[in-house]
N, C-alpha and C positions, 0 to 999 in steps of 0.2 A: 462496460463503461465506454461511452462514445468519445471519440476524439474529435475535437473541433479545431479547425484552422483559424487562427486569428492573426491578423496583420498588425505588427507593432513597429515602432520606429527602428531604423537601422541602429544596431548597438553602438557603432562607432560614432554616429551622429548624436545618439542619446548620451553617450559618455562625454563627448565634447560639450554638449549643452549643459550637462550636469557640472562639468568643470567650470564653465563660465558662471553658472549660478552660484557655485561655491565661492569663486573669486569675488563676485559681486556681494555676496553675503558678508565676507570678511571686510571688503572695502566699505560697504555702507553701514554695517552694524558693529564691526569689530569682533564679531563672533562667527563661528562656522555654522554648519547645518546640524540639526539634531532636534529631537522632540521631547526626550525625557525631562530635560530641565524645565521646559515650559509646562509640561504636565505636572511636575513637582510644584511649580509655583502656583498652579491652579489649586492643588491640594492644600498648600499652605494658606492660600486666600480663604478657602472654605473652612479650614481649621481655625483661622483667625477670627471668623465670625462666631464660632461656638466656644472656643477656648483660647482667647487672646493672651491670657496670662501664661499658658503653656508655650505658646509661640514665643513670647518674650523671654522665657526662662531657658529654652533649649537653644544652644548656640547655633546648631545647624539650621533651625527654623528661623531664629532671630536674624540671621544673616540675610534672609530673604524678605521677612515680613515683620520683624520685631519693631516695637515702638511705633513711630510714625511712618515706617517704610511700607510702601504698597507693593506686595509681591507680584502684582499684575503689571507693574511698570518695568517691563523688560522686553527687549526686541524679540526674544525667542517666542513670545506669545503671538506676535504678529506673523512670525514665520510659520508657526504651527497652524494658525487660523488660515493663512494664505495657502499652505500646503493642502489642507483639507478642502477649502473652497476651490482651489485650482484643480485638484484631482476630481472633485465632483463635476466641475464644468467640463473638464476633458472627457470624463465618463459619459456625461449627458450628450456632449457633442458627437462622440463616436459611438453612441448607443450601446454602451457597455455597463450601464447601471441597472442592476436587478438584484433582488433579494434571493440569495441562494446559499446553500451549505455545500461547500466542496469537500468531498470525502471519497474514500474507496468504497467498494461494494461490501466489504467485510465488516463495516462498522455502522452502528445506528446513528441517526441524527443527534439523539440525546447524548450518547457517549462522545461523539465528535465535539459537540458544544462544551461539554464538561471538560474534556481534555484541552480544548482551546483556551478556556478560561484559566485552568490550572497553569498551562504553559505561559499565558500572558502575565499571570501574577509572578511566576518565577522569573520571566524575562524582565518585567518591570522592577522587581527587587534587585535583580542582578545589574540592571542598568544603573540604578542609583549607587550600588556598591562599587561599580566600575567607574563611576563619575561620568557616565554618558551612555547613551543608547547605541545600538549597533550602527545606525547611520552616522551618528556623531563620531563614534570611534573610528569607523572605517573611512568616512569621507573627510571630516575635519581633522581628526588626529593623524590619519594617513597622509593627508595633504601637507601637513607640517612636519612629516617624518618622525612622529612620536613613536618611540620604540614600544611603549606600552600598547598603543593602538595597533601596531603591526602584530605584536604578540597576541593580542586579543583576537584579532581577525583570523590569524592562523589557527588559534585554538577553536574558534567557532567553526571553521571549515573542517578541521580535523575531527571535532566532536560530531558534526553533522554526518560526515562520512562513516564514522565509527558506529553511530546509532542507526544509520540507514538500513543496514543488514537486518537488524532486529525488528524493524517496523515495516519492512517491505511488503509483507502479506496484507497489511491493513489497507494499502493503496492499490491492490490488484483490482 
């Protein structure tokens, strides 16, 4: 596996800029950063097209899109779209956009994609159960000193370190 050297932003500058963006997000929208809520609202909007009675009857869904409520009328969607477009523009500007599958030499492309989809489903489900994605929990919850967010992030890192030993050979 070849190593490539990539120049990224200084982590201290990047952290400072991220803090400024987080502050501005709270100041402008009243909400922090995170993506799972916006993705959930997109799902509710799609479900509302096909099964609006179901959306109206389930309290969790009705809160976002029941009756005359538009689930897409939320600042999180603009932030999600802006994050995607901003990342794409940055990638194009720095010539880092390309179609690739990152993996170790011990795993096939097909297995890597299957595991990535399974992992994404588990993370998405967990994000909704935790009432926020990793970025929302770590950045927004951590910034307001939420004990639950700090406990969540400590568990994420501890779990990552605990499982790393068992999957290390896949990334050789």
